[in-house]
RODO-2510 file (C-alpha; in nm, 4 decimals, decimal comma):
residues 426
     n   res          X          Y          Z
     1     x    -0,1097    -1,4953    -1,4104
     2     x    -0,0587    -1,1689    -1,5949
     3     x    -0,3466    -0,9305    -1,6613
     4     x    -0,2904    -0,6880    -1,9463
     5     x    -0,5225    -0,4379    -2,1139
     6     x    -0,4922    -0,1981    -2,4035
     7     x    -0,7348     0,0751    -2,2987
     8     x    -0,7248     0,4479    -2,3781
     9     x    -0,5143     0,6653    -2,1482
    10     x    -0,7734     0,7986    -1,9031
    11     x    -0,5735     0,8861    -1,5917
    12     x    -0,7854     1,1722    -1,4612
    13     x    -0,7188     1,1225    -1,0896
    14     x    -0,5314     0,8743    -0,8785
    15     x    -0,4960     0,7508    -0,5243
    16     x    -0,1560     0,9178    -0,5138
    17     x    -0,1636     1,2014    -0,2616
    18     x    -0,2037     1,5553    -0,3865
    19     x     0,0387     1,6420    -0,1056
    20     x     0,3296     1,4297    -0,2267
    21     x     0,6287     1,3984     0,0052
    22     x     0,4755     1,6313     0,2663
    23     x     0,6898     1,7004     0,5704
    24     x     0,4829     1,7123     0,8881
    25     x     0,6392     1,9779     1,1077
    26     x     0,4152     1,9400     1,4095
    27     x     0,3392     1,6011     1,5664
    28     x    -0,0162     1,5848     1,6952
    29     x    -0,0789     1,3240     1,9638
    30     x    -0,4328     1,2123     2,0322
    31     x    -0,5293     1,0024     2,3309
    32     x    -0,8190     0,7776     2,2350
    33     x    -1,0804     0,6463     2,4794
    34     x    -1,0962     0,2713     2,5189
    35     x    -1,3732     0,0641     2,3686
    36     x    -1,5897    -0,1207     2,6162
    37     x    -1,5328    -0,4945     2,6162
    38     x    -1,7873    -0,7127     2,4463
    39     x    -1,9651    -0,9601     2,6741
    40     x    -1,9594    -1,2240     2,4024
    41     x    -1,7367    -1,2498     2,0966
    42     x    -1,9098    -1,2308     1,7602
    43     x    -1,7914    -1,5319     1,5621
    44     x    -1,7995    -1,6404     1,2009
    45     x    -1,5992    -1,7277     0,8913
    46     x    -1,4654    -1,4034     0,7374
    47     x    -1,4208    -1,0587     0,8884
    48     x    -1,3313    -0,7811     0,6437
    49     x    -1,1835    -0,4964     0,8482
    50     x    -1,1459    -0,1672     0,6601
    51     x    -0,9358     0,1294     0,7739
    52     x    -1,0143     0,4206     0,5406
    53     x    -0,8685     0,7724     0,5452
    54     x    -1,0905     0,9699     0,3091
    55     x    -0,8639     1,2661     0,2383
    56     x    -0,9313     1,4549    -0,0824
    57     x    -1,0668     1,1384    -0,2439
    58     x    -1,3684     1,1683    -0,0148
    59     x    -1,3820     1,5448     0,0341
    60     x    -1,3724     1,6240    -0,3383
    61     x    -1,5233     1,3155    -0,4995
    62     x    -1,6968     1,0964    -0,2403
    63     x    -1,4962     0,7970    -0,3618
    64     x    -1,4246     0,6328    -0,0258
    65     x    -1,7919     0,6364     0,0732
    66     x    -1,8596     0,4790    -0,2656
    67     x    -1,6062     0,2041    -0,1861
    68     x    -1,7806     0,1339     0,1438
    69     x    -2,1224     0,1380    -0,0234
    70     x    -1,9953    -0,1204    -0,2730
    71     x    -1,8840    -0,3412     0,0159
    72     x    -2,2274    -0,3241     0,1784
    73     x    -2,3889    -0,4101    -0,1554
    74     x    -2,1541    -0,7046    -0,2054
    75     x    -2,2393    -0,8423     0,1394
    76     x    -2,6156    -0,7919     0,1046
    77     x    -2,7008    -1,1582     0,0449
    78     x    -2,4978    -1,3107     0,3257
    79     x    -2,5111    -1,3230     0,7047
    80     x    -2,2656    -1,1823     0,9608
    81     x    -2,1830    -1,5417     1,0520
    82     x    -2,0443    -1,5906     0,7019
    83     x    -1,9017    -1,2441     0,6385
    84     x    -1,8966    -0,9330     0,8539
    85     x    -1,7789    -0,5845     0,7619
    86     x    -1,6180    -0,3627     1,0225
    87     x    -1,5143    -0,0208     0,8915
    88     x    -1,3145     0,2562     1,0572
    89     x    -1,3368     0,5743     0,8512
    90     x    -1,2245     0,9357     0,8894
    91     x    -0,9463     1,1652     0,7737
    92     x    -1,1603     1,3855     0,5488
    93     x    -1,2850     1,7414     0,5944
    94     x    -1,6283     1,6261     0,4825
    95     x    -1,8899     1,6579     0,7609
    96     x    -1,9135     1,3357     0,9624
    97     x    -1,5617     1,2291     0,8638
    98     x    -1,3705     1,4012     1,1440
    99     x    -1,1696     1,1754     1,3708
   100     x    -1,2453     0,8022     1,3408
   101     x    -1,5850     0,6306     1,3334
   102     x    -1,6268     0,2532     1,3564
   103     x    -1,9354     0,0829     1,2094
   104     x    -2,0369    -0,2728     1,1283
   105     x    -2,2279    -0,3816     0,8200
   106     x    -2,5773    -0,3239     0,9621
   107     x    -2,4857     0,0258     1,0804
   108     x    -2,3294     0,1094     0,7455
   109     x    -2,6404    -0,0061     0,5598
   110     x    -2,8611     0,2161     0,7757
   111     x    -2,6282     0,5143     0,7419
   112     x    -2,6008     0,4776     0,3639
   113     x    -2,9784     0,4573     0,3144
   114     x    -2,9855     0,8308     0,2357
   115     x    -2,6864     0,8051     0,0012
   116     x    -2,4440     0,9640     0,2478
   117     x    -2,1993     0,8202     0,5002
   118     x    -2,1219     1,0054     0,8220
   119     x    -2,4118     0,9661     1,0665
   120     x    -2,2417     0,8675     1,3907
   121     x    -2,5682     0,7580     1,5531
   122     x    -2,5163     0,4185     1,3865
   123     x    -2,1564     0,3832     1,5073
   124     x    -2,0169     0,1143     1,7338
   125     x    -1,7606     0,3689     1,8508
   126     x    -1,6549     0,7222     1,7582
   127     x    -1,3322     0,9108     1,8283
   128     x    -1,3816     1,2726     1,7120
   129     x    -1,0195     1,3765     1,7762
   130     x    -0,8491     1,0706     1,6283
   131     x    -0,5851     1,1045     1,3583
   132     x    -0,6101     0,8357     1,0880
   133     x    -0,2427     0,8986     1,0135
   134     x    -0,1453     0,7874     1,3638
   135     x    -0,0640     0,4248     1,4403
   136     x    -0,2528     0,4467     1,7710
   137     x    -0,5802     0,4946     1,5802
   138     x    -0,5166     0,1828     1,3759
   139     x    -0,4219     0,0036     1,6968
   140     x    -0,7492     0,1082     1,8620
   141     x    -0,9444    -0,0280     1,5669
   142     x    -0,7585    -0,3592     1,5714
   143     x    -0,7958    -0,3863     1,9483
   144     x    -1,1735    -0,3522     1,9007
   145     x    -1,1582    -0,6463     1,6605
   146     x    -0,9540    -0,8588     1,8989
   147     x    -1,1826    -0,7859     2,1928
   148     x    -1,5158    -0,8273     2,0136
   149     x    -1,4762    -1,0672     1,7215
   150     x    -1,3552    -1,4206     1,6602
   151     x    -1,3510    -1,5066     1,2906
   152     x    -1,1705    -1,7823     1,1057
   153     x    -1,0229    -1,5366     0,8567
   154     x    -0,9470    -1,1661     0,9003
   155     x    -0,8760    -0,9428     0,6023
   156     x    -0,7495    -0,5905     0,6758
   157     x    -0,7883    -0,3373     0,3928
   158     x    -0,6395     0,0122     0,4149
   159     x    -0,7818     0,2734     0,1758
   160     x    -0,6629     0,6232     0,0875
   161     x    -0,3750     0,8102    -0,0724
   162     x    -0,0353     0,6411    -0,0838
   163     x     0,3235     0,7568    -0,1425
   164     x     0,5328     0,4394    -0,1334
   165     x     0,7884     0,4220     0,1488
   166     x     0,7148     0,7823     0,2627
   167     x     0,3675     0,7012     0,3959
   168     x    -0,0020     0,6761     0,3168
   169     x    -0,3536     0,7598     0,4402
   170     x    -0,3025     1,1337     0,4835
   171     x    -0,5467     1,2852     0,7345
   172     x    -0,6833     1,6205     0,6154
   173     x    -0,7900     1,7147     0,9672
   174     x    -0,4363     1,6764     1,1019
   175     x    -0,2195     1,8733     0,8587
   176     x    -0,2159     1,5891     0,6029
   177     x    -0,0326     1,3676     0,8517
   178     x     0,0481     1,0331     0,6860
   179     x     0,0481     0,6873     0,8366
   180     x     0,4085     0,5737     0,7988
   181     x     0,4995     0,2097     0,7484
   182     x     0,6469     0,2052     1,0987
   183     x     0,3244     0,3494     1,2413
   184     x     0,1252     0,0830     1,0594
   185     x     0,3461    -0,1795     1,2219
   186     x     0,2913    -0,0111     1,5594
   187     x    -0,0843    -0,0328     1,5033
   188     x    -0,0612    -0,4006     1,4132
   189     x     0,1524    -0,4575     1,7224
   190     x    -0,1041    -0,2798     1,9392
   191     x    -0,3795    -0,4908     1,7872
   192     x    -0,2032    -0,7979     1,9151
   193     x    -0,2902    -1,0467     1,6425
   194     x    -0,1914    -1,1386     1,2880
   195     x    -0,4297    -1,1057     0,9964
   196     x    -0,4395    -1,3419     0,7004
   197     x    -0,4411    -1,0716     0,4341
   198     x    -0,3511    -0,7035     0,4294
   199     x    -0,4783    -0,5147     0,1263
   200     x    -0,3417    -0,1677     0,0480
   201     x    -0,5905     0,0068    -0,1816
   202     x    -0,3506     0,2985    -0,2226
   203     x    -0,0899     0,4137    -0,4725
   204     x     0,2662     0,2833    -0,4906
   205     x     0,2615     0,0575    -0,1839
   206     x     0,3623    -0,2695    -0,3512
   207     x     0,7256    -0,2263    -0,2475
   208     x     0,9889    -0,4342    -0,0764
   209     x     1,0192    -0,1612     0,1873
   210     x     0,6563    -0,2301     0,2854
   211     x     0,6907    -0,6064     0,2519
   212     x     0,9989    -0,6253     0,4718
   213     x     0,8215    -0,4468     0,7588
   214     x     0,4835    -0,6212     0,7327
   215     x     0,6341    -0,9674     0,7173
   216     x     0,5418    -1,1362     1,0429
   217     x     0,2100    -0,9529     1,0790
   218     x     0,0289    -1,1013     0,7810
   219     x     0,0688    -1,3974     0,5475
   220     x    -0,0418    -1,2198     0,2297
   221     x    -0,0212    -0,8654     0,0956
   222     x    -0,2235    -0,7223    -0,1933
   223     x    -0,0812    -0,3950    -0,3253
   224     x     0,0057    -0,1965    -0,6370
   225     x     0,3499    -0,1079    -0,7678
   226     x     0,2106     0,1899    -0,9595
   227     x    -0,0349     0,4668    -0,8751
   228     x    -0,3964     0,3509    -0,8717
   229     x    -0,6967     0,5011    -1,0518
   230     x    -0,8958     0,7229    -0,8170
   231     x    -1,1750     0,4651    -0,8001
   232     x    -0,9381     0,2051    -0,6597
   233     x    -1,0551    -0,1536    -0,6242
   234     x    -1,3974    -0,2807    -0,7278
   235     x    -1,5518    -0,3957    -0,3996
   236     x    -1,9066    -0,5080    -0,4771
   237     x    -1,7996    -0,8056    -0,6860
   238     x    -1,4997    -0,8873    -0,4647
   239     x    -1,7002    -0,8906    -0,1403
   240     x    -1,9798    -1,0836    -0,3092
   241     x    -1,7281    -1,3458    -0,4264
   242     x    -1,5738    -1,3647    -0,0792
   243     x    -1,9188    -1,4047     0,0816
   244     x    -2,0032    -1,6862    -0,1620
   245     x    -1,6628    -1,8507    -0,1241
   246     x    -1,5525    -1,7837     0,2353
   247     x    -1,3048    -2,0719     0,2279
   248     x    -1,1511    -1,9838    -0,1111
   249     x    -0,7692    -1,9900    -0,1247
   250     x    -0,5857    -1,6614    -0,1654
   251     x    -0,5075    -1,7187    -0,5343
   252     x    -0,8766    -1,7566    -0,6190
   253     x    -0,9636    -1,4457    -0,4187
   254     x    -0,6806    -1,2570    -0,5855
   255     x    -0,7977    -1,3589    -0,9308
   256     x    -1,1459    -1,2321    -0,8495
   257     x    -1,0097    -0,8943    -0,7396
   258     x    -0,7616    -0,8518    -1,0253
   259     x    -1,0212    -0,9387    -1,2884
   260     x    -1,2538    -0,6533    -1,1943
   261     x    -0,9725    -0,4097    -1,1120
   262     x    -0,8355    -0,4325    -1,4636
   263     x    -1,1750    -0,3589    -1,6124
   264     x    -1,1183     0,0060    -1,5173
   265     x    -1,0192     0,1809    -1,8448
   266     x    -0,7598     0,4105    -1,6836
   267     x    -0,4061     0,3187    -1,7844
   268     x    -0,1140     0,2652    -1,5485
   269     x    -0,2662    -0,0129    -1,3375
   270     x    -0,0716    -0,2804    -1,1511
   271     x    -0,1781    -0,5148    -0,8728
   272     x    -0,0036    -0,8048    -0,7009
   273     x    -0,0749    -1,0739    -0,4450
   274     x     0,2386    -1,1480    -0,2426
   275     x     0,3261    -1,4335    -0,0064
   276     x     0,5138    -1,2661     0,2768
   277     x     0,6404    -1,5976     0,4096
   278     x     0,8933    -1,5653     0,1250
   279     x     0,9947    -1,2081     0,2125
   280     x     1,3009    -1,3089     0,4137
   281     x     1,4543    -1,4929     0,1192
   282     x     1,3994    -1,1897    -0,1039
   283     x     1,5633    -0,9459     0,1377
   284     x     1,8551    -1,1865     0,1936
   285     x     1,9054    -1,2089    -0,1818
   286     x     1,8945    -0,8296    -0,2111
   287     x     2,1563    -0,8022     0,0635
   288     x     2,3867    -1,0383    -0,1249
   289     x     2,3473    -0,8580    -0,4586
   290     x     2,3903    -0,5154    -0,2949
   291     x     2,7364    -0,6063    -0,1684
   292     x     2,8379    -0,6738    -0,5260
   293     x     2,6755    -0,3659    -0,6783
   294     x     2,8584    -0,1498    -0,4242
   295     x     3,1929    -0,2702    -0,5630
   296     x     3,0876    -0,1445    -0,9073
   297     x     3,0965     0,2082    -0,7697
   298     x     3,4763     0,1869    -0,7436
   299     x     3,5052     0,2719    -1,1128
   300     x     3,3349     0,5210    -1,3461
   301     x     3,2442     0,2315    -1,5738
   302     x     3,0665     0,0505    -1,2925
   303     x     2,8805     0,3640    -1,1876
   304     x     2,7686     0,4253    -1,5460
   305     x     2,6558     0,0637    -1,5806
   306     x     2,4411     0,0938    -1,2690
   307     x     2,2969     0,4277    -1,3797
   308     x     2,2019     0,2791    -1,7146
   309     x     2,0392    -0,0172    -1,5379
   310     x     1,8327     0,2148    -1,3175
   311     x     1,7152     0,4281    -1,6072
   312     x     1,6150     0,1332    -1,8243
   313     x     1,4161    -0,0355    -1,5461
   314     x     1,0393     0,0222    -1,5291
   315     x     0,9776     0,3267    -1,3100
   316     x     0,6604     0,3941    -1,1093
   317     x     0,5052     0,7203    -0,9960
   318     x     0,2357     0,8345    -1,2368
   319     x     0,0771     1,1594    -1,1215
   320     x    -0,2931     1,2386    -1,1553
   321     x    -0,2334     1,3977    -1,4966
   322     x    -0,0469     1,0932    -1,6254
   323     x     0,3070     1,2323    -1,5988
   324     x     0,5741     0,9953    -1,4678
   325     x     0,7397     1,1244    -1,1489
   326     x     0,9653     0,8298    -1,0590
   327     x     0,9436     0,7155    -0,6985
   328     x     1,0041     0,3407    -0,7228
   329     x     1,1163     0,0865    -0,9822
   330     x     1,0475    -0,2776    -1,0559
   331     x     1,2763    -0,5008    -0,8489
   332     x     1,2895    -0,7927    -1,0919
   333     x     1,3472    -0,5590    -1,3855
   334     x     1,6389    -0,3989    -1,2030
   335     x     1,7946    -0,7378    -1,1250
   336     x     1,7592    -0,8396    -1,4893
   337     x     1,9161    -0,5123    -1,6043
   338     x     2,2151    -0,5681    -1,3741
   339     x     2,2526    -0,9289    -1,4862
   340     x     2,2623    -0,8343    -1,8542
   341     x     2,5245    -0,5625    -1,8003
   342     x     2,7439    -0,7261    -1,5385
   343     x     2,7975    -1,0996    -1,6010
   344     x     2,9917    -1,1398    -1,2756
   345     x     2,6741    -1,0426    -1,0870
   346     x     2,4411    -1,2646    -1,2880
   347     x     2,4204    -1,5484    -1,0346
   348     x     2,3279    -1,3184    -0,7458
   349     x     2,0838    -1,1260    -0,9640
   350     x     1,9180    -1,4502    -1,0725
   351     x     1,8880    -1,5572    -0,7087
   352     x     1,7013    -1,2325    -0,6331
   353     x     1,4779    -1,2779    -0,9376
   354     x     1,3870    -1,6337    -0,8418
   355     x     1,3143    -1,5401    -0,4813
   356     x     1,0954    -1,2486    -0,5906
   357     x     0,9015    -1,4582    -0,8387
   358     x     0,8326    -1,7171    -0,5703
   359     x     0,6931    -1,4438    -0,3427
   360     x     0,4660    -1,3075    -0,6182
   361     x     0,1614    -1,5336    -0,6325
   362     x    -0,0287    -1,3154    -0,8797
   363     x     0,0656    -1,0035    -1,0692
   364     x    -0,1127    -0,7893    -1,3245
   365     x    -0,0292    -0,4828    -1,5295
   366     x    -0,1648    -0,2974    -1,8297
   367     x    -0,0021    -0,1621    -2,1456
   368     x     0,1166     0,1621    -1,9822
   369     x     0,3547    -0,0240    -1,7496
   370     x     0,4857    -0,3240    -1,9464
   371     x     0,7822    -0,3749    -1,7136
   372     x     0,5764    -0,4245    -1,3978
   373     x     0,6594    -0,7705    -1,2632
   374     x     0,4952    -0,7582    -0,9209
   375     x     0,7209    -0,5958    -0,6611
   376     x     0,8903    -0,2544    -0,6541
   377     x     1,1738    -0,0908    -0,4636
   378     x     1,2994     0,2645    -0,4120
   379     x     1,4289     0,4214    -0,7327
   380     x     1,7311     0,6545    -0,7099
   381     x     1,6784     0,8189    -1,0495
   382     x     1,5086     1,1331    -0,9163
   383     x     1,6224     1,1777    -0,5578
   384     x     1,9431     1,2969    -0,3968
   385     x     2,1313     1,1951    -0,0860
   386     x     1,9530     1,4502     0,1344
   387     x     1,6131     1,3144     0,0393
   388     x     1,7219     0,9570     0,1064
   389     x     1,8722     1,0439     0,4421
   390     x     1,5502     1,2189     0,5452
   391     x     1,3452     0,9077     0,4671
   392     x     1,6181     0,6656     0,5686
   393     x     1,4260     0,4772     0,8356
   394     x     1,1195     0,4357     0,6129
   395     x     1,3272     0,3240     0,3122
   396     x     1,5702     0,0927     0,4944
   397     x     1,5560    -0,2750     0,3917
   398     x     1,9022    -0,4264     0,4502
   399     x     2,2412    -0,2858     0,5586
   400     x     2,4196    -0,3454     0,2284
   401     x     2,1353    -0,2035     0,0169
   402     x     2,1402     0,1014     0,2431
   403     x     2,5164     0,1474     0,2091
   404     x     2,4908     0,1052    -0,1671
   405     x     2,2196     0,3716    -0,1998
   406     x     2,4053     0,6176     0,0208
   407     x     2,7241     0,5815    -0,1793
   408     x     2,5522     0,5867    -0,5184
   409     x     2,3511     0,8986    -0,4319
   410     x     2,6609     1,0740    -0,2918
   411     x     2,8334     1,0135    -0,6245
   412     x     2,5260     1,1452    -0,8044
   413     x     2,5373     1,4621    -0,5952
   414     x     2,9000     1,5179    -0,6854
   415     x     2,8174     1,4604    -1,0492
   416     x     2,5597     1,7413    -1,0122
   417     x     2,3129     1,5548    -1,2309
   418     x     2,0225     1,5370    -0,9876
   419     x     1,7256     1,7705    -0,9515
   420     x     1,7132     2,0024    -0,6452
   421     x     1,6053     1,8359    -0,3234
   422     x     1,2374     1,9163    -0,2584
   423     x     0,9798     1,7861    -0,0134
   424     x     0,6624     1,9171    -0,1804
   425     x     0,5063     1,8348    -0,5160
   426     x     0,1807     1,7466    -0,6956
***
């Protein structure tokens, strides 16, 4: 199903970090105290676990607290046996948001009674020195879930700024340290259990780089190819629907979320529901196509054909003022562009398209991003080889795709057509 809107261009802010591509020079390591074991597991149908790094979205606008308030409102007419909320929040310089605080739905409701979130007296646990951009903090939160809760379905939602394969959930109290994809995997590993759904309410995280690493830790991923409006997802209606339909299949839940998300008038919205059981076929197809695209680099004509394909593919990376700063591109669009220019590669490109479409259960976009098909991948149009090598581990998907990017970007450098290599922006 494709959601499209024709709303006025109202991109005033986004969930894309104001500290884009930040390099963290100093690694801060925090040792977290262990949670005490619960004597009896709390059981029920659906547990919505939220890991929220407030950052500037909370410090400047209070938007993450508003998200959490919406969740509490949406769950107001149900019981913890049907749906429970467990929220870990922090990462903002706002008072009460230092470190990491964990609260359940009843504690959140009490804390929010005065319109503010941050009173630790209602917390299940509090870690004042924790870094939300560290995988150990996520692991501590997930360990608390494993040791204290037994629900039929577990949804994990991560909220904050996002910067595609370079990281997300920047912690203001720890030099804007981001949670890398690898650190997220470490946290999931520490948690010791798989969740049914991971939702990334952040900018630019609907990428194959993310998918390839999360496959095996969750069945479904909900994420956006493009930057998100600052308000992010609409939680009151989504949580209310989930509480009323705790056994609903993922497509029905996804339709409920996408419907309200696309009611936001800001342009540049995308959102997808992905079946990660299909991720292996997609990465295998990319590996096969990459071997063939690498051979195109043997001639100037092949290089020019690839460059044209990149530049005509839908790019993603809208900044808060609505300017496109390309970070990723649509994977299906790229495969189609290659197929139309290089007939000898058409079969492999079609294989990648078909595999991607099978993985994409739902996808929506608005009029600002007509070429959004549901899954993105690193775009080489505005980076150089030094940038790629710096983020190599985060951006790696398959060996042949890696070799292709390295060679293509080296040629670009020699052509002297790329912008200077920078680590800071917006």
